[in-house]
Every structure is written in C-alpha cells, then in structure tokens.
Backbone atoms as SQL, in Angstrom:
CREATE TABLE atoms (id INTEGER PRIMARY KEY, chain TEXT, resi INTEGER, resn TEXT, atom TEXT, x REAL, y REAL, z REAL);
INSERT INTO atoms VALUES
  (1, 'A', 1, 'MET', 'N', 14.183, 0.238, 17.668),
  (2, 'A', 1, 'MET', 'CA', 14.157, 0.524, 16.246),
  (3, 'A', 1, 'MET', 'C', 13.466, -0.601, 15.483),
  (4, 'A', 2, 'GLY', 'N', 13.646, -1.828, 15.914),
  (5, 'A', 2, 'GLY', 'CA', 13.010, -2.954, 15.255),
  (6, 'A', 2, 'GLY', 'C', 11.503, -2.893, 15.325),
  (7, 'A', 3, 'LYS', 'N', 10.991, -2.373, 16.452),
  (8, 'A', 3, 'LYS', 'CA', 9.536, -2.261, 16.608),
  (9, 'A', 3, 'LYS', 'C', 8.955, -1.224, 15.654),
  (10, 'A', 4, 'ALA', 'N', 9.664, -0.097, 15.471),
  (11, 'A', 4, 'ALA', 'CA', 9.201, 0.939, 14.551),
  (12, 'A', 4, 'ALA', 'C', 9.162, 0.425, 13.121),
  (13, 'A', 5, 'VAL', 'N', 10.165, -0.328, 12.746),
  (14, 'A', 5, 'VAL', 'CA', 10.195, -0.901, 11.390),
  (15, 'A', 5, 'VAL', 'C', 9.046, -1.890, 11.220),
  (16, 'A', 6, 'ALA', 'N', 8.766, -2.675, 12.243),
  (17, 'A', 6, 'ALA', 'CA', 7.666, -3.641, 12.173),
  (18, 'A', 6, 'ALA', 'C', 6.329, -2.923, 12.065),
  (19, 'A', 7, 'GLN', 'N', 6.164, -1.792, 12.767),
  (20, 'A', 7, 'GLN', 'CA', 4.915, -1.035, 12.690),
  (21, 'A', 7, 'GLN', 'C', 4.740, -0.425, 11.304),
  (22, 'A', 8, 'ARG', 'N', 5.821, 0.103, 10.739),
  (23, 'A', 8, 'ARG', 'CA', 5.729, 0.652, 9.386),
  (24, 'A', 8, 'ARG', 'C', 5.397, -0.442, 8.388),
  (25, 'A', 9, 'GLY', 'N', 5.970, -1.616, 8.591),
  (26, 'A', 9, 'GLY', 'CA', 5.664, -2.743, 7.721),
  (27, 'A', 9, 'GLY', 'C', 4.209, -3.126, 7.788),
  (28, 'A', 10, 'SER', 'N', 3.636, -3.101, 8.966),
  (29, 'A', 10, 'SER', 'CA', 2.223, -3.462, 9.091),
  (30, 'A', 10, 'SER', 'C', 1.335, -2.386, 8.473),
  (31, 'A', 11, 'LEU', 'N', 1.766, -1.122, 8.522),
  (32, 'A', 11, 'LEU', 'CA', 1.003, -0.057, 7.868),
  (33, 'A', 11, 'LEU', 'C', 0.989, -0.270, 6.362),
  (34, 'A', 12, 'MET', 'N', 2.143, -0.576, 5.785),
  (35, 'A', 12, 'MET', 'CA', 2.212, -0.838, 4.349),
  (36, 'A', 12, 'MET', 'C', 1.356, -2.043, 3.969),
  (37, 'A', 13, 'GLU', 'N', 1.370, -3.062, 4.808),
  (38, 'A', 13, 'GLU', 'CA', 0.553, -4.241, 4.528),
  (39, 'A', 13, 'GLU', 'C', -0.924, -3.885, 4.508),
  (40, 'A', 14, 'ARG', 'N', -1.341, -2.986, 5.396),
  (41, 'A', 14, 'ARG', 'CA', -2.746, -2.578, 5.412),
  (42, 'A', 14, 'ARG', 'C', -3.118, -1.786, 4.170),
  (43, 'A', 15, 'LEU', 'N', -2.181, -1.036, 3.616),
  (44, 'A', 15, 'LEU', 'CA', -2.478, -0.243, 2.426),
  (45, 'A', 15, 'LEU', 'C', -2.767, -1.112, 1.212),
  (46, 'A', 16, 'TYR', 'N', -2.014, -2.171, 1.045),
  (47, 'A', 16, 'TYR', 'CA', -2.220, -2.997, -0.142),
  (48, 'A', 16, 'TYR', 'C', -2.925, -4.311, 0.155),
  (49, 'A', 17, 'LYS', 'N', -3.430, -4.461, 1.375),
  (50, 'A', 17, 'LYS', 'CA', -4.158, -5.681, 1.722),
  (51, 'A', 17, 'LYS', 'C', -5.456, -5.755, 0.924),
  (52, 'A', 18, 'ARG', 'N', -5.696, -6.895, 0.397),
  (53, 'A', 18, 'ARG', 'CA', -6.900, -7.132, -0.388),
  (54, 'A', 18, 'ARG', 'C', -8.065, -7.404, 0.560),
  (55, 'A', 19, 'TRP', 'N', -9.191, -6.751, 0.316),
  (56, 'A', 19, 'TRP', 'CA', -10.371, -6.959, 1.142),
  (57, 'A', 19, 'TRP', 'C', -10.957, -8.334, 0.851),
  (58, 'A', 20, 'ASP', 'N', -11.510, -8.967, 1.874),
  (59, 'A', 20, 'ASP', 'CA', -12.051, -10.317, 1.725),
  (60, 'A', 20, 'ASP', 'C', -13.447, -10.331, 1.111),
  (61, 'A', 21, 'VAL', 'N', -14.198, -9.259, 1.294),
  (62, 'A', 21, 'VAL', 'CA', -15.578, -9.237, 0.803),
  (63, 'A', 21, 'VAL', 'C', -15.592, -8.935, -0.688),
  (64, 'A', 22, 'GLN', 'N', -16.522, -9.535, -1.384),
  (65, 'A', 22, 'GLN', 'CA', -16.641, -9.341, -2.828),
  (66, 'A', 22, 'GLN', 'C', -17.082, -7.919, -3.161),
  (67, 'A', 23, 'ARG', 'N', -18.094, -7.418, -2.449),
  (68, 'A', 23, 'ARG', 'CA', -18.608, -6.058, -2.677),
  (69, 'A', 23, 'ARG', 'C', -18.400, -5.250, -1.410),
  (70, 'A', 24, 'SER', 'N', -18.023, -4.001, -1.550),
  (71, 'A', 24, 'SER', 'CA', -17.767, -3.136, -0.411),
  (72, 'A', 24, 'SER', 'C', -18.291, -1.740, -0.722),
  (73, 'A', 25, 'LEU', 'N', -19.159, -1.232, 0.137),
  (74, 'A', 25, 'LEU', 'CA', -19.652, 0.130, -0.052),
  (75, 'A', 25, 'LEU', 'C', -18.493, 1.121, 0.023),
  (76, 'A', 26, 'PHE', 'N', -17.573, 0.891, 0.970),
  (77, 'A', 26, 'PHE', 'CA', -16.391, 1.740, 1.086),
  (78, 'A', 26, 'PHE', 'C', -15.606, 1.746, -0.229),
  (79, 'A', 27, 'GLY', 'N', -15.369, 0.576, -0.776),
  (80, 'A', 27, 'GLY', 'CA', -14.624, 0.474, -2.024),
  (81, 'A', 27, 'GLY', 'C', -15.331, 1.167, -3.176),
  (82, 'A', 28, 'ASP', 'N', -16.653, 1.026, -3.242),
  (83, 'A', 28, 'ASP', 'CA', -17.412, 1.668, -4.315),
  (84, 'A', 28, 'ASP', 'C', -17.366, 3.189, -4.198),
  (85, 'A', 29, 'VAL', 'N', -17.526, 3.693, -2.973),
  (86, 'A', 29, 'VAL', 'CA', -17.488, 5.145, -2.756),
  (87, 'A', 29, 'VAL', 'C', -16.091, 5.689, -3.074),
  (88, 'A', 30, 'VAL', 'N', -15.072, 4.969, -2.630),
  (89, 'A', 30, 'VAL', 'CA', -13.696, 5.421, -2.860),
  (90, 'A', 30, 'VAL', 'C', -13.365, 5.437, -4.347),
  (91, 'A', 31, 'VAL', 'N', -13.783, 4.433, -5.102),
  (92, 'A', 31, 'VAL', 'CA', -13.447, 4.421, -6.528),
  (93, 'A', 31, 'VAL', 'C', -14.209, 5.516, -7.274),
  (94, 'A', 32, 'VAL', 'N', -15.427, 5.833, -6.861),
  (95, 'A', 32, 'VAL', 'CA', -16.154, 6.947, -7.482),
  (96, 'A', 32, 'VAL', 'C', -15.459, 8.267, -7.155),
  (97, 'A', 33, 'ALA', 'N', -15.000, 8.419, -5.922),
  (98, 'A', 33, 'ALA', 'CA', -14.253, 9.630, -5.547),
  (99, 'A', 33, 'ALA', 'C', -12.955, 9.724, -6.348),
  (100, 'A', 34, 'PHE', 'N', -12.296, 8.586, -6.551),
  (101, 'A', 34, 'PHE', 'CA', -11.069, 8.550, -7.356),
  (102, 'A', 34, 'PHE', 'C', -11.363, 8.994, -8.791),
  (103, 'A', 35, 'LEU', 'N', -12.432, 8.471, -9.368),
  (104, 'A', 35, 'LEU', 'CA', -12.798, 8.851, -10.735),
  (105, 'A', 35, 'LEU', 'C', -13.115, 10.341, -10.817),
  (106, 'A', 36, 'CYS', 'N', -13.852, 10.854, -9.851),
  (107, 'A', 36, 'CYS', 'CA', -14.183, 12.281, -9.833),
  (108, 'A', 36, 'CYS', 'C', -12.924, 13.131, -9.702),
  (109, 'A', 37, 'ALA', 'N', -11.990, 12.707, -8.855),
  (110, 'A', 37, 'ALA', 'CA', -10.736, 13.450, -8.684),
  (111, 'A', 37, 'ALA', 'C', -9.941, 13.468, -9.986),
  (112, 'A', 38, 'GLN', 'N', -9.909, 12.348, -10.691),
  (113, 'A', 38, 'GLN', 'CA', -9.183, 12.284, -11.953),
  (114, 'A', 38, 'GLN', 'C', -9.810, 13.197, -13.005),
  (115, 'A', 39, 'VAL', 'N', -11.129, 13.152, -13.103),
  (116, 'A', 39, 'VAL', 'CA', -11.827, 13.993, -14.084),
  (117, 'A', 39, 'VAL', 'C', -11.643, 15.468, -13.748),
  (118, 'A', 40, 'LEU', 'N', -11.796, 15.807, -12.475),
  (119, 'A', 40, 'LEU', 'CA', -11.637, 17.200, -12.059),
  (120, 'A', 40, 'LEU', 'C', -10.202, 17.687, -12.293),
  (121, 'A', 41, 'ASP', 'N', -9.230, 16.850, -12.000),
  (122, 'A', 41, 'ASP', 'CA', -7.842, 17.211, -12.252),
  (123, 'A', 41, 'ASP', 'C', -7.594, 17.394, -13.747),
  (124, 'A', 42, 'GLY', 'N', -8.189, 16.539, -14.564),
  (125, 'A', 42, 'GLY', 'CA', -8.051, 16.694, -16.010),
  (126, 'A', 42, 'GLY', 'C', -8.632, 18.008, -16.508),
  (127, 'A', 43, 'ILE', 'N', -9.801, 18.354, -16.004),
  (128, 'A', 43, 'ILE', 'CA', -10.445, 19.622, -16.397),
  (129, 'A', 43, 'ILE', 'C', -9.606, 20.805, -15.941),
  (130, 'A', 44, 'PHE', 'N', -9.195, 20.786, -14.659),
  (131, 'A', 44, 'PHE', 'CA', -8.377, 21.882, -14.129),
  (132, 'A', 44, 'PHE', 'C', -7.060, 22.006, -14.890),
  (133, 'A', 45, 'THR', 'N', -6.437, 20.889, -15.186),
  (134, 'A', 45, 'THR', 'CA', -5.167, 20.924, -15.912),
  (135, 'A', 45, 'THR', 'C', -5.364, 21.501, -17.308),
  (136, 'A', 46, 'TYR', 'N', -6.413, 21.072, -17.986),
  (137, 'A', 46, 'TYR', 'CA', -6.682, 21.585, -19.326),
  (138, 'A', 46, 'TYR', 'C', -6.902, 23.102, -19.284),
  (139, 'A', 47, 'LEU', 'N', -7.718, 23.547, -18.336),
  (140, 'A', 47, 'LEU', 'CA', -7.977, 24.985, -18.218),
  (141, 'A', 47, 'LEU', 'C', -6.714, 25.751, -17.852),
  (142, 'A', 48, 'GLY', 'N', -5.936, 25.201, -16.927),
  (143, 'A', 48, 'GLY', 'CA', -4.707, 25.871, -16.507),
  (144, 'A', 48, 'GLY', 'C', -3.681, 25.962, -17.614),
  (145, 'A', 49, 'VAL', 'N', -3.481, 24.864, -18.329),
  (146, 'A', 49, 'VAL', 'CA', -2.507, 24.861, -19.433),
  (147, 'A', 49, 'VAL', 'C', -2.993, 25.770, -20.560),
  (148, 'A', 50, 'SER', 'N', -4.279, 25.791, -20.821),
  (149, 'A', 50, 'SER', 'CA', -4.817, 26.665, -21.863),
  (150, 'A', 50, 'SER', 'C', -4.641, 28.139, -21.509),
  (151, 'A', 51, 'ARG', 'N', -4.776, 28.445, -20.226),
  (152, 'A', 51, 'ARG', 'CA', -4.720, 29.840, -19.803),
  (153, 'A', 51, 'ARG', 'C', -3.294, 30.337, -19.573),
  (154, 'A', 52, 'TRP', 'N', -2.451, 29.532, -18.883),
  (155, 'A', 52, 'TRP', 'CA', -1.129, 29.989, -18.473),
  (156, 'A', 52, 'TRP', 'C', 0.028, 29.280, -19.172),
  (157, 'A', 53, 'GLY', 'N', -0.251, 28.329, -20.008),
  (158, 'A', 53, 'GLY', 'CA', 0.813, 27.627, -20.712),
  (159, 'A', 53, 'GLY', 'C', 1.251, 26.370, -19.979),
  (160, 'A', 54, 'LEU', 'N', 2.066, 25.592, -20.643),
  (161, 'A', 54, 'LEU', 'CA', 2.477, 24.288, -20.142),
  (162, 'A', 54, 'LEU', 'C', 3.349, 24.381, -18.896),
  (163, 'A', 55, 'GLY', 'N', 3.998, 25.504, -18.675),
  (164, 'A', 55, 'GLY', 'CA', 4.855, 25.679, -17.510),
  (165, 'A', 55, 'GLY', 'C', 4.119, 25.595, -16.185),
  (166, 'A', 56, 'ILE', 'N', 2.815, 25.752, -16.185),
  (167, 'A', 56, 'ILE', 'CA', 2.023, 25.694, -14.955),
  (168, 'A', 56, 'ILE', 'C', 1.865, 24.262, -14.457),
  (169, 'A', 57, 'GLU', 'N', 2.008, 23.283, -15.342),
  (170, 'A', 57, 'GLU', 'CA', 1.831, 21.873, -14.961),
  (171, 'A', 57, 'GLU', 'C', 3.082, 21.351, -14.266),
  (172, 'A', 58, 'ALA', 'N', 2.908, 20.819, -13.056),
  (173, 'A', 58, 'ALA', 'CA', 4.044, 20.364, -12.247),
  (174, 'A', 58, 'ALA', 'C', 4.419, 18.909, -12.524),
  (175, 'A', 59, 'ASN', 'N', 3.507, 18.131, -13.080),
  (176, 'A', 59, 'ASN', 'CA', 3.774, 16.706, -13.303),
  (177, 'A', 59, 'ASN', 'C', 4.512, 16.528, -14.635),
  (178, 'A', 60, 'PRO', 'N', 5.740, 16.015, -14.588),
  (179, 'A', 60, 'PRO', 'CA', 6.502, 15.879, -15.838),
  (180, 'A', 60, 'PRO', 'C', 5.902, 14.862, -16.809),
  (181, 'A', 61, 'ILE', 'N', 5.208, 13.868, -16.305),
  (182, 'A', 61, 'ILE', 'CA', 4.563, 12.889, -17.198),
  (183, 'A', 61, 'ILE', 'C', 3.442, 13.566, -17.974),
  (184, 'A', 62, 'VAL', 'N', 2.638, 14.345, -17.263),
  (185, 'A', 62, 'VAL', 'CA', 1.522, 15.051, -17.919),
  (186, 'A', 62, 'VAL', 'C', 2.059, 16.088, -18.898),
  (187, 'A', 63, 'SER', 'N', 3.032, 16.882, -18.471),
  (188, 'A', 63, 'SER', 'CA', 3.542, 17.924, -19.376),
  (189, 'A', 63, 'SER', 'C', 4.207, 17.309, -20.608),
  (190, 'A', 64, 'SER', 'N', 4.883, 16.174, -20.459),
  (191, 'A', 64, 'SER', 'CA', 5.471, 15.504, -21.624),
  (192, 'A', 64, 'SER', 'C', 4.398, 14.998, -22.569),
  (193, 'A', 65, 'ALA', 'N', 3.343, 14.404, -22.023),
  (194, 'A', 65, 'ALA', 'CA', 2.251, 13.909, -22.871),
  (195, 'A', 65, 'ALA', 'C', 1.576, 15.057, -23.607),
  (196, 'A', 66, 'VAL', 'N', 1.409, 16.187, -22.941),
  (197, 'A', 66, 'VAL', 'CA', 0.774, 17.349, -23.577),
  (198, 'A', 66, 'VAL', 'C', 1.692, 17.918, -24.656),
  (199, 'A', 67, 'MET', 'N', 3.001, 17.948, -24.406),
  (200, 'A', 67, 'MET', 'CA', 3.939, 18.441, -25.427),
  (201, 'A', 67, 'MET', 'C', 3.911, 17.562, -26.670),
  (202, 'A', 68, 'VAL', 'N', 3.844, 16.248, -26.466),
  (203, 'A', 68, 'VAL', 'CA', 3.902, 15.315, -27.589),
  (204, 'A', 68, 'VAL', 'C', 2.588, 15.272, -28.362),
  (205, 'A', 69, 'ALA', 'N', 1.463, 15.180, -27.633),
  (206, 'A', 69, 'ALA', 'CA', 0.180, 14.919, -28.292),
  (207, 'A', 69, 'ALA', 'C', -0.808, 16.082, -28.255),
  (208, 'A', 70, 'GLY', 'N', -0.468, 17.161, -27.570),
  (209, 'A', 70, 'GLY', 'CA', -1.391, 18.271, -27.445),
  (210, 'A', 70, 'GLY', 'C', -2.217, 18.126, -26.174),
  (211, 'A', 71, 'PRO', 'N', -2.863, 19.223, -25.760),
  (212, 'A', 71, 'PRO', 'CA', -3.563, 19.199, -24.480),
  (213, 'A', 71, 'PRO', 'C', -4.738, 18.224, -24.424),
  (214, 'A', 72, 'GLY', 'N', -5.536, 18.158, -25.441),
  (215, 'A', 72, 'GLY', 'CA', -6.700, 17.266, -25.420),
  (216, 'A', 72, 'GLY', 'C', -6.318, 15.799, -25.403),
  (217, 'A', 73, 'VAL', 'N', -5.529, 15.399, -26.377),
  (218, 'A', 73, 'VAL', 'CA', -5.143, 13.985, -26.496),
  (219, 'A', 73, 'VAL', 'C', -4.172, 13.588, -25.391),
  (220, 'A', 74, 'GLY', 'N', -3.199, 14.436, -25.087),
  (221, 'A', 74, 'GLY', 'CA', -2.212, 14.121, -24.058),
  (222, 'A', 74, 'GLY', 'C', -2.843, 13.959, -22.685),
  (223, 'A', 75, 'LEU', 'N', -3.687, 14.915, -22.309),
  (224, 'A', 75, 'LEU', 'CA', -4.366, 14.808, -21.014),
  (225, 'A', 75, 'LEU', 'C', -5.318, 13.626, -20.978),
  (226, 'A', 76, 'SER', 'N', -6.026, 13.407, -22.055),
  (227, 'A', 76, 'SER', 'CA', -6.950, 12.269, -22.101),
  (228, 'A', 76, 'SER', 'C', -6.207, 10.949, -21.930),
  (229, 'A', 77, 'ALA', 'N', -5.079, 10.811, -22.596),
  (230, 'A', 77, 'ALA', 'CA', -4.308, 9.572, -22.489),
  (231, 'A', 77, 'ALA', 'C', -3.808, 9.347, -21.066),
  (232, 'A', 78, 'VAL', 'N', -3.275, 10.398, -20.448),
  (233, 'A', 78, 'VAL', 'CA', -2.762, 10.278, -19.078),
  (234, 'A', 78, 'VAL', 'C', -3.894, 9.957, -18.109),
  (235, 'A', 79, 'LYS', 'N', -5.012, 10.621, -18.257),
  (236, 'A', 79, 'LYS', 'CA', -6.138, 10.395, -17.338),
  (237, 'A', 79, 'LYS', 'C', -6.770, 9.021, -17.549),
  (238, 'A', 80, 'ILE', 'N', -6.867, 8.573, -18.785),
  (239, 'A', 80, 'ILE', 'CA', -7.396, 7.227, -19.050),
  (240, 'A', 80, 'ILE', 'C', -6.481, 6.177, -18.437),
  (241, 'A', 81, 'ALA', 'N', -5.179, 6.381, -18.540),
  (242, 'A', 81, 'ALA', 'CA', -4.231, 5.442, -17.919),
  (243, 'A', 81, 'ALA', 'C', -4.384, 5.436, -16.402),
  (244, 'A', 82, 'ALA', 'N', -4.481, 6.614, -15.804),
  (245, 'A', 82, 'ALA', 'CA', -4.632, 6.696, -14.348),
  (246, 'A', 82, 'ALA', 'C', -5.939, 6.057, -13.889),
  (247, 'A', 83, 'ILE', 'N', -7.016, 6.325, -14.610),
  (248, 'A', 83, 'ILE', 'CA', -8.310, 5.732, -14.261),
  (249, 'A', 83, 'ILE', 'C', -8.257, 4.220, -14.428),
  (250, 'A', 84, 'GLY', 'N', -7.628, 3.755, -15.488),
  (251, 'A', 84, 'GLY', 'CA', -7.502, 2.311, -15.695),
  (252, 'A', 84, 'GLY', 'C', -6.739, 1.633, -14.569),
  (253, 'A', 85, 'LEU', 'N', -5.633, 2.240, -14.148),
  (254, 'A', 85, 'LEU', 'CA', -4.858, 1.663, -13.044),
  (255, 'A', 85, 'LEU', 'C', -5.638, 1.701, -11.737),
  (256, 'A', 86, 'GLY', 'N', -6.360, 2.787, -11.501),
  (257, 'A', 86, 'GLY', 'CA', -7.197, 2.866, -10.305),
  (258, 'A', 86, 'GLY', 'C', -8.303, 1.830, -10.314),
  (259, 'A', 87, 'MET', 'N', -8.892, 1.608, -11.490),
  (260, 'A', 87, 'MET', 'CA', -9.939, 0.581, -11.601),
  (261, 'A', 87, 'MET', 'C', -9.367, -0.813, -11.376),
  (262, 'A', 88, 'MET', 'N', -8.150, -1.045, -11.857),
  (263, 'A', 88, 'MET', 'CA', -7.524, -2.354, -11.612),
  (264, 'A', 88, 'MET', 'C', -7.326, -2.573, -10.114),
  (265, 'A', 89, 'LEU', 'N', -6.895, -1.548, -9.403),
  (266, 'A', 89, 'LEU', 'CA', -6.756, -1.672, -7.945),
  (267, 'A', 89, 'LEU', 'C', -8.109, -1.944, -7.294),
  (268, 'A', 90, 'HIS', 'N', -9.133, -1.254, -7.757),
  (269, 'A', 90, 'HIS', 'CA', -10.486, -1.462, -7.219),
  (270, 'A', 90, 'HIS', 'C', -10.962, -2.891, -7.481),
  (271, 'A', 91, 'LEU', 'N', -10.772, -3.357, -8.694),
  (272, 'A', 91, 'LEU', 'CA', -11.213, -4.715, -9.028),
  (273, 'A', 91, 'LEU', 'C', -10.418, -5.773, -8.268),
  (274, 'A', 92, 'ARG', 'N', -9.193, -5.459, -7.905),
  (275, 'A', 92, 'ARG', 'CA', -8.382, -6.361, -7.078),
  (276, 'A', 92, 'ARG', 'C', -8.724, -6.193, -5.596),
  (277, 'A', 93, 'ARG', 'N', -9.664, -5.288, -5.303),
  (278, 'A', 93, 'ARG', 'CA', -10.162, -5.016, -3.947),
  (279, 'A', 93, 'ARG', 'C', -9.071, -4.473, -3.018),
  (280, 'A', 94, 'VAL', 'N', -8.233, -3.593, -3.555),
  (281, 'A', 94, 'VAL', 'CA', -7.210, -2.922, -2.753),
  (282, 'A', 94, 'VAL', 'C', -7.726, -1.501, -2.450),
  (283, 'A', 95, 'HIS', 'N', -8.830, -1.444, -1.720),
  (284, 'A', 95, 'HIS', 'CA', -9.555, -0.192, -1.515),
  (285, 'A', 95, 'HIS', 'C', -8.783, 0.816, -0.668),
  (286, 'A', 96, 'ASN', 'N', -7.984, 0.363, 0.281),
  (287, 'A', 96, 'ASN', 'CA', -7.225, 1.295, 1.106),
  (288, 'A', 96, 'ASN', 'C', -6.230, 2.091, 0.266),
  (289, 'A', 97, 'LEU', 'N', -5.606, 1.456, -0.694),
  (290, 'A', 97, 'LEU', 'CA', -4.658, 2.143, -1.557),
  (291, 'A', 97, 'LEU', 'C', -5.371, 3.121, -2.493),
  (292, 'A', 98, 'VAL', 'N', -6.535, 2.745, -2.993),
  (293, 'A', 98, 'VAL', 'CA', -7.320, 3.661, -3.828),
  (294, 'A', 98, 'VAL', 'C', -7.732, 4.880, -3.000),
  (295, 'A', 99, 'PHE', 'N', -8.089, 4.656, -1.739),
  (296, 'A', 99, 'PHE', 'CA', -8.432, 5.765, -0.840),
  (297, 'A', 99, 'PHE', 'C', -7.234, 6.696, -0.659),
  (298, 'A', 100, 'LEU', 'N', -6.056, 6.123, -0.409),
  (299, 'A', 100, 'LEU', 'CA', -4.848, 6.924, -0.227),
  (300, 'A', 100, 'LEU', 'C', -4.528, 7.716, -1.493),
  (301, 'A', 101, 'LEU', 'N', -4.606, 7.090, -2.645),
  (302, 'A', 101, 'LEU', 'CA', -4.337, 7.787, -3.904),
  (303, 'A', 101, 'LEU', 'C', -5.329, 8.925, -4.138),
  (304, 'A', 102, 'THR', 'N', -6.588, 8.704, -3.791),
  (305, 'A', 102, 'THR', 'CA', -7.605, 9.740, -3.928),
  (306, 'A', 102, 'THR', 'C', -7.284, 10.924, -3.024),
  (307, 'A', 103, 'ALA', 'N', -6.924, 10.638, -1.777),
  (308, 'A', 103, 'ALA', 'CA', -6.578, 11.708, -0.833),
  (309, 'A', 103, 'ALA', 'C', -5.362, 12.491, -1.317),
  (310, 'A', 104, 'VAL', 'N', -4.365, 11.782, -1.831),
  (311, 'A', 104, 'VAL', 'CA', -3.163, 12.450, -2.347),
  (312, 'A', 104, 'VAL', 'C', -3.520, 13.319, -3.549),
  (313, 'A', 105, 'TYR', 'N', -4.368, 12.820, -4.442),
  (314, 'A', 105, 'TYR', 'CA', -4.776, 13.614, -5.608),
  (315, 'A', 105, 'TYR', 'C', -5.524, 14.867, -5.193),
  (316, 'A', 106, 'ILE', 'N', -6.400, 14.737, -4.220),
  (317, 'A', 106, 'ILE', 'CA', -7.144, 15.915, -3.760),
  (318, 'A', 106, 'ILE', 'C', -6.189, 16.929, -3.146),
  (319, 'A', 107, 'ALA', 'N', -5.262, 16.452, -2.308),
  (320, 'A', 107, 'ALA', 'CA', -4.349, 17.357, -1.610),
  (321, 'A', 107, 'ALA', 'C', -3.304, 17.979, -2.533),
  (322, 'A', 108, 'LEU', 'N', -2.781, 17.206, -3.481),
  (323, 'A', 108, 'LEU', 'CA', -1.659, 17.683, -4.285),
  (324, 'A', 108, 'LEU', 'C', -2.021, 18.115, -5.705),
  (325, 'A', 109, 'ALA', 'N', -3.253, 17.893, -6.123),
  (326, 'A', 109, 'ALA', 'CA', -3.649, 18.302, -7.477),
  (327, 'A', 109, 'ALA', 'C', -4.897, 19.192, -7.457),
  (328, 'A', 110, 'ILE', 'N', -5.967, 18.709, -6.870),
  (329, 'A', 110, 'ILE', 'CA', -7.236, 19.453, -6.909),
  (330, 'A', 110, 'ILE', 'C', -7.145, 20.753, -6.111),
  (331, 'A', 111, 'LEU', 'N', -6.700, 20.672, -4.855),
  (332, 'A', 111, 'LEU', 'CA', -6.632, 21.875, -4.019),
  (333, 'A', 111, 'LEU', 'C', -5.655, 22.922, -4.562),
  (334, 'A', 112, 'PRO', 'N', -4.470, 22.531, -5.033),
  (335, 'A', 112, 'PRO', 'CA', -3.603, 23.566, -5.637),
  (336, 'A', 112, 'PRO', 'C', -4.214, 24.228, -6.867),
  (337, 'A', 113, 'TRP', 'N', -4.837, 23.442, -7.735),
  (338, 'A', 113, 'TRP', 'CA', -5.491, 24.037, -8.904),
  (339, 'A', 113, 'TRP', 'C', -6.606, 24.985, -8.459),
  (340, 'A', 114, 'ALA', 'N', -7.410, 24.564, -7.502),
  (341, 'A', 114, 'ALA', 'CA', -8.495, 25.420, -7.009),
  (342, 'A', 114, 'ALA', 'C', -7.934, 26.717, -6.441),
  (343, 'A', 115, 'ALA', 'N', -6.847, 26.623, -5.695),
  (344, 'A', 115, 'ALA', 'CA', -6.232, 27.834, -5.124),
  (345, 'A', 115, 'ALA', 'C', -5.742, 28.762, -6.229),
  (346, 'A', 116, 'ILE', 'N', -5.133, 28.197, -7.262),
  (347, 'A', 116, 'ILE', 'CA', -4.651, 29.021, -8.389),
  (348, 'A', 116, 'ILE', 'C', -5.813, 29.697, -9.086),
  (349, 'A', 117, 'PHE', 'N', -6.885, 28.966, -9.328),
  (350, 'A', 117, 'PHE', 'CA', -8.032, 29.557, -10.029),
  (351, 'A', 117, 'PHE', 'C', -8.735, 30.613, -9.180),
  (352, 'A', 118, 'PHE', 'N', -8.878, 30.362, -7.889),
  (353, 'A', 118, 'PHE', 'CA', -9.546, 31.335, -7.024),
  (354, 'A', 118, 'PHE', 'C', -8.683, 32.569, -6.786),
  (355, 'A', 119, 'ALA', 'N', -7.369, 32.430, -6.884),
  (356, 'A', 119, 'ALA', 'CA', -6.477, 33.571, -6.698),
  (357, 'A', 119, 'ALA', 'C', -6.489, 34.521, -7.896),
  (358, 'A', 120, 'GLN', 'N', -6.907, 34.030, -9.035),
  (359, 'A', 120, 'GLN', 'CA', -6.912, 34.845, -10.255),
  (360, 'A', 120, 'GLN', 'C', -8.147, 35.644, -10.387);
C-alpha cells in the first residue's frame, strides 16, 4: 500500500511540476488549446442557455454568475477568470496541469455541449 501511495504522489508532483525551460512548444500549444476550449465552452454555454434556459448549465458557478449578471456579462466574467487562471499556470510553466485542465474541459464541457447540439 505504501508503494501505491508513493506512486500517486509522484503522479501529482508531475502534474504541478514547473518546467525548467523558459519557452516550450508543448506549453504554447497547450495554452492555445486551453484558450480555444474556454472560448468554445463560452459560446456553447451562451447558445445553450439562450435556447434551453439556465437549467441546462451544469456548473453552479456559471449558472450563479449568469443569474446575477445575465448571460453575456456572467459568462464573460467566468471565462475571463478561467482564462486568467490558466494563463497564470502557463506563465508559471506548469504546462502538465494546463494540459490536464484542457483535456477535462474538452471531455466534460465541449463534448457534452456538442452532443446536445447535434442531437437537436
């Protein structure tokens, strides 16, 4: 059991390990993919909420922001915050974590929205 915990610990360390190189093609590609995923999710969310109402949004932070500030301002604020945090990770050269966040966004936000839109 101790070995499994040590392996999980090393996996976590790799996720947030800072890259030693100042510039990284991998990091640049990943941050552009992250930005594209955020923009696409914002567009899909706006279209989905406009078409089916706020109940379609699964993220309570996003739905709360939209309830308080409206779809345009609420979504913009949430997406600007997410992009800002992603850029901070990129500038800190934590590219593996930005990659993981991008993959999670594609799997849990972009693909479900695409499936909903294509099903209609």
